[in-house]
C-alpha positions as CSV (number, residue, x, y, z in Angstrom):
1,X,23.4,-64.0,30.6
2,X,24.2,-60.9,28.8
3,X,24.0,-58.0,31.1
4,X,23.6,-54.9,28.8
5,X,23.7,-51.5,30.5
6,X,21.2,-49.6,28.5
7,X,21.7,-46.4,30.3
8,X,25.3,-46.4,29.2
9,X,24.3,-47.2,25.7
10,X,21.6,-44.5,25.4
11,X,23.3,-41.8,27.2
12,X,25.1,-40.3,24.3
13,X,22.1,-40.5,22.2
14,X,20.1,-38.8,25.0
15,X,22.8,-36.2,25.4
16,X,22.7,-35.3,21.6
17,X,18.9,-35.4,21.7
18,X,18.8,-32.9,24.6
19,X,21.4,-30.7,23.1
20,X,19.5,-30.4,19.8
21,X,16.3,-29.8,21.7
22,X,17.9,-26.9,23.8
23,X,19.3,-25.4,20.6
24,X,15.9,-25.4,18.9
25,X,14.3,-23.8,22.0
26,X,16.9,-21.3,22.2
27,X,16.4,-20.4,18.5
28,X,12.6,-20.3,18.9
29,X,12.9,-17.9,21.8
30,X,15.3,-15.7,19.9
31,X,12.8,-15.6,17.0
32,X,10.1,-14.6,19.3
33,X,12.2,-11.8,21.1
34,X,13.2,-10.4,17.6
35,X,9.3,-10.4,16.4
36,X,8.5,-8.6,19.6
37,X,11.3,-6.1,19.2
38,X,10.4,-5.5,15.6
39,X,6.7,-5.2,16.4
40,X,7.6,-2.6,19.1
41,X,9.6,-0.7,16.5
42,X,6.8,-0.9,14.1
43,X,4.4,0.3,16.8
44,X,6.5,3.3,17.7
45,X,6.9,4.4,14.0
46,X,3.2,4.0,13.3
47,X,2.5,6.1,16.4
48,X,4.8,8.9,15.5
49,X,3.6,8.9,11.7
50,X,0.0,9.0,12.9
51,X,1.1,11.9,15.3
52,X,2.7,13.8,12.4
53,X,-0.6,13.2,10.3
54,X,-2.7,14.8,13.2
55,X,-0.2,17.8,13.8
56,X,-0.2,18.6,10.1
57,X,-4.1,18.5,9.9
58,X,-4.4,20.5,13.1
59,X,-1.9,23.2,11.9
60,X,-3.7,23.4,8.6
61,X,-7.1,23.8,10.2
62,X,-6.0,26.4,13.0
63,X,-3.3,28.3,11.3
64,X,-2.8,27.7,7.4
65,X,-6.5,27.8,6.2
66,X,-7.2,31.1,7.9
67,X,-4.1,32.6,6.3
68,X,-5.1,31.2,2.9
69,X,-8.6,32.6,3.2
70,X,-7.2,36.1,3.9
71,X,-4.5,35.7,1.1
72,X,-1.7,36.1,3.7
73,X,-0.3,32.6,3.3
74,X,3.3,33.4,1.9
75,X,6.8,31.7,2.4
76,X,7.2,33.1,5.9
77,X,3.8,31.8,6.9
78,X,4.8,28.5,5.4
79,X,7.7,28.1,7.4
80,X,5.9,29.2,10.6
81,X,3.4,26.5,10.0
82,X,6.0,23.9,9.3
83,X,7.9,24.9,12.6
84,X,4.6,24.8,14.4
85,X,4.0,21.3,13.2
86,X,7.5,20.2,13.9
87,X,7.4,21.6,17.5
88,X,4.0,20.1,18.3
89,X,5.2,16.7,16.9
90,X,8.3,16.8,19.0
91,X,6.4,17.8,22.1
92,X,4.1,14.8,21.7
93,X,6.8,12.3,20.9
94,X,7.9,9.9,23.6
95,X,11.5,9.6,24.5
96,X,11.4,5.8,23.6
97,X,10.3,6.7,20.1
98,X,13.0,9.4,19.7
99,X,15.5,6.7,20.8
100,X,14.2,4.2,18.3
101,X,14.2,6.8,15.5
102,X,17.8,7.8,16.3
103,X,18.9,4.1,16.5
104,X,17.4,3.5,12.9
105,X,17.6,6.8,11.1
106,X,20.2,8.7,13.0
107,X,18.9,12.2,12.9
108,X,15.4,12.6,14.6
109,X,14.9,16.0,13.0
110,X,15.6,14.8,9.6
111,X,13.3,12.0,9.9
112,X,10.5,14.2,11.2
113,X,11.0,16.9,8.6
114,X,10.8,14.5,5.7
115,X,7.7,12.8,7.2
116,X,6.0,16.2,7.7
117,X,6.7,17.2,4.1
118,X,5.5,13.9,3.0
119,X,2.3,14.2,5.1
120,X,1.8,17.7,3.8
121,X,2.0,16.6,0.2
122,X,-0.4,13.7,1.1
123,X,-3.0,15.9,2.6
124,X,-2.8,18.3,-0.2
125,X,-3.3,15.5,-2.8
126,X,-6.2,14.2,-0.8
127,X,-7.9,17.7,-0.5
128,X,-7.6,18.1,-4.4
129,X,-9.4,14.9,-4.9
130,X,-12.5,15.9,-3.2
């Protein structure tokens, strides 16, 4: 009788299948890690952008509006209001968020300043619509 050793015949096929399966699982894990990392980055950026919106609104309500009502909101007051907003935003920003912004944009201050300016313009636009 023919004595066929099925284990020896199937072993290369099984090894190829296992290697392919391991590669597939490794790729799937890497994809999930990338999604988590990207989601973490998105979460940090969303948090800091919301913080900026809140600090701009707070500065407007507690500082800017009063000066405008008394016709004392000049260039110096505008700079003070901006600096107050920047300082408050930095104070509330987590170090991990600072690290993420640095790794993506390089300069935290430049990112914050541009986002604050953008938010000021957006809030002005919204207030005109009402």
